[in-house]
C-alpha positions as CSV (number, residue, x, y, z in Angstrom):
1,X,68.8,53.7,-53.4
2,X,65.8,55.5,-54.3
3,X,67.9,58.5,-55.4
4,X,70.0,56.0,-57.5
5,X,66.6,54.7,-59.2
6,X,65.8,58.1,-59.9
7,X,69.0,58.7,-61.2
8,X,68.7,56.3,-64.0
9,X,67.2,59.1,-66.1
10,X,70.1,61.0,-65.8
11,X,70.7,64.4,-67.7
12,X,74.0,65.1,-69.3
13,X,74.5,68.8,-67.7
14,X,77.7,70.7,-68.7
15,X,80.0,71.3,-65.6
16,X,81.7,74.5,-65.0
17,X,85.3,74.9,-63.5
18,X,85.5,74.2,-60.0
19,X,85.8,76.9,-57.4
20,X,88.0,75.0,-55.1
21,X,89.9,71.6,-55.0
22,X,87.2,70.3,-52.8
23,X,84.5,71.3,-55.3
24,X,86.9,69.8,-57.9
25,X,86.7,66.4,-56.2
26,X,83.0,66.3,-56.2
27,X,82.6,67.2,-59.9
28,X,84.9,64.2,-60.5
29,X,82.9,62.0,-58.2
30,X,79.7,63.3,-59.9
31,X,81.0,62.6,-63.4
32,X,82.2,59.2,-62.4
33,X,78.6,58.5,-61.1
34,X,77.3,59.5,-64.3
35,X,79.4,57.5,-66.3
36,X,78.5,54.5,-64.3
37,X,74.7,55.3,-64.5
38,X,75.0,55.8,-68.1
39,X,76.6,52.4,-68.5
40,X,73.9,50.8,-66.4
41,X,71.1,52.5,-68.5
42,X,72.9,51.3,-71.9
43,X,73.8,47.7,-70.5
44,X,70.2,47.3,-69.7
45,X,69.1,47.8,-73.4
46,X,71.6,44.9,-74.6
47,X,69.8,41.3,-75.4
48,X,72.6,40.0,-73.1
49,X,73.8,42.8,-70.5
50,X,77.1,42.3,-69.0
51,X,76.8,40.8,-65.8
52,X,79.9,42.2,-64.3
53,X,79.2,44.2,-61.1
54,X,79.1,48.1,-61.1
55,X,80.0,49.8,-57.9
56,X,78.6,53.2,-57.1
57,X,80.6,54.7,-54.2
58,X,78.5,56.9,-51.5
59,X,80.7,59.9,-52.3
60,X,79.9,59.3,-56.1
61,X,76.0,59.0,-55.3
62,X,76.1,62.2,-53.0
63,X,78.2,64.1,-55.4
64,X,75.8,63.1,-58.2
65,X,73.0,64.0,-56.3
66,X,74.4,67.5,-55.3
67,X,75.3,68.0,-59.1
68,X,71.7,68.7,-59.9
69,X,71.5,65.8,-62.2
70,X,68.5,64.5,-60.0
71,X,65.3,66.7,-59.3
72,X,64.4,66.2,-55.9
73,X,60.8,67.1,-54.7
74,X,59.8,70.6,-54.0
75,X,60.9,71.4,-50.4
76,X,63.7,69.0,-50.0
77,X,67.2,70.1,-50.2
78,X,70.8,69.1,-49.3
79,X,70.1,65.4,-49.5
80,X,73.0,63.1,-48.5
81,X,73.0,59.3,-48.3
82,X,74.9,56.9,-46.3
83,X,74.7,53.1,-46.9
84,X,75.7,50.2,-44.5
85,X,74.8,46.6,-44.9
86,X,71.5,46.8,-46.7
87,X,70.5,50.0,-44.7
88,X,70.5,53.6,-46.1
89,X,70.4,56.6,-44.0
90,X,69.1,59.7,-45.6
91,X,70.0,63.1,-44.3
92,X,68.1,66.1,-45.8
93,X,66.9,69.5,-45.0
94,X,62.9,69.7,-45.5
95,X,60.7,72.4,-45.8
96,X,57.4,70.7,-45.2
97,X,55.3,73.9,-45.8
98,X,56.5,73.4,-49.4
99,X,56.2,69.9,-49.4
100,X,52.6,69.7,-48.3
101,X,51.9,72.8,-50.4
102,X,50.4,74.5,-47.1
103,X,47.8,72.3,-46.9
104,X,46.9,72.0,-43.1
105,X,45.5,69.4,-41.2
106,X,43.5,69.5,-37.9
107,X,45.1,66.3,-36.6
108,X,47.6,67.3,-33.9
109,X,49.9,64.2,-34.9
110,X,50.3,66.2,-38.2
111,X,51.5,69.4,-36.7
112,X,55.0,67.9,-36.4
113,X,55.3,68.2,-40.4
114,X,55.6,72.0,-40.5
115,X,58.5,74.4,-41.2
116,X,62.0,73.9,-42.2
117,X,63.8,70.9,-40.3
118,X,66.6,68.6,-40.4
119,X,65.1,65.0,-41.3
120,X,67.0,61.8,-40.9
121,X,65.4,58.6,-42.3
122,X,66.8,55.0,-41.7
123,X,65.5,52.3,-44.2
124,X,66.4,48.8,-45.1
125,X,67.1,48.9,-48.7
126,X,67.6,45.9,-51.2
127,X,67.2,45.0,-54.8
128,X,66.8,41.3,-55.6
129,X,65.4,39.3,-58.5
130,X,64.8,42.6,-60.4
131,X,62.6,44.1,-57.7
132,X,63.6,46.9,-55.1
133,X,62.4,47.0,-51.6
134,X,62.6,49.9,-49.2
135,X,61.3,49.7,-45.6
136,X,61.5,52.8,-43.5
137,X,62.8,51.9,-39.9
138,X,62.8,55.3,-38.5
139,X,62.3,59.0,-39.2
140,X,63.7,61.8,-36.9
141,X,63.0,65.6,-37.2
142,X,65.6,67.7,-35.9
143,X,66.8,64.5,-33.6
144,X,63.5,63.4,-32.5
145,X,61.9,60.3,-33.6
146,X,58.5,60.4,-35.3
147,X,55.9,58.0,-33.9
148,X,55.1,55.6,-36.8
149,X,51.4,56.6,-36.7
150,X,52.2,60.0,-37.4
151,X,54.4,58.9,-40.3
152,X,51.5,56.7,-41.9
153,X,49.1,59.7,-41.5
154,X,51.6,62.0,-43.3
155,X,52.6,59.4,-45.9
156,X,48.9,58.8,-46.7
157,X,47.8,62.5,-46.8
158,X,50.8,64.1,-48.4
159,X,53.0,61.6,-50.3
160,X,50.5,58.9,-51.5
161,X,48.3,61.4,-53.6
162,X,51.8,62.7,-55.4
163,X,53.6,59.3,-55.6
164,X,51.0,56.5,-55.3
165,X,53.7,53.7,-55.3
166,X,55.6,55.3,-52.3
167,X,55.0,54.4,-48.6
168,X,56.6,53.3,-45.4
169,X,57.3,49.9,-47.1
170,X,57.7,50.2,-51.1
171,X,58.2,47.6,-53.7
172,X,58.9,48.4,-57.1
173,X,60.5,47.0,-60.4
174,X,64.2,48.0,-60.9
175,X,64.8,49.7,-64.1
176,X,67.5,48.8,-66.9
177,X,67.4,45.0,-66.2
178,X,69.0,45.5,-62.9
179,X,68.7,42.1,-61.2
180,X,70.2,43.1,-57.8
181,X,71.2,46.3,-56.1
182,X,73.2,45.7,-52.6
183,X,73.9,48.4,-50.3
184,X,77.1,47.6,-48.7
185,X,79.9,49.3,-46.4
186,X,79.5,53.0,-48.3
187,X,78.8,51.3,-51.9
188,X,76.2,50.2,-53.9
189,X,76.7,47.3,-56.0
190,X,74.4,46.7,-59.3
191,X,74.4,43.7,-61.1
192,X,72.3,43.3,-64.4
193,X,71.2,40.3,-66.5
């Protein structure tokens, strides 16, 4: 859902012809997501937004993320999201040395956050009453769960200085008059009012 919120400020990039049928499917899915995101943004400017739900499939969201329309933080690549019953699992390749800008800490708990690793984040995510809520349940680096205390230290030292509103538990206003954003089984349903 965080990727979706960032995607509201989508850019319209021209696409090149697909190199394969699979790439063609992803281009179609990314274009579909782009149309839906533009509809949400446009609908949010109306005095009476259309209340009918807009569904974004997991495939559309992931294709959109891979299309380059969303700028990921430096050091984060290959982001892929999975949604299931108000839970989002994010998979990414993270270069912690780039993400932390090479700043080292003498705290041994923060040694976990160096080098390039596969990272999996599981979070409860819901948007209701115009407010988004994301609660990080777990983070694993190369399949090994990271202790919560280490996560809190990392967030406080490296994430909050750049993104003060982000943390292990985040609350934020939803853009474009979105009243609810519900993560279902491989689909995000957005309602505006």
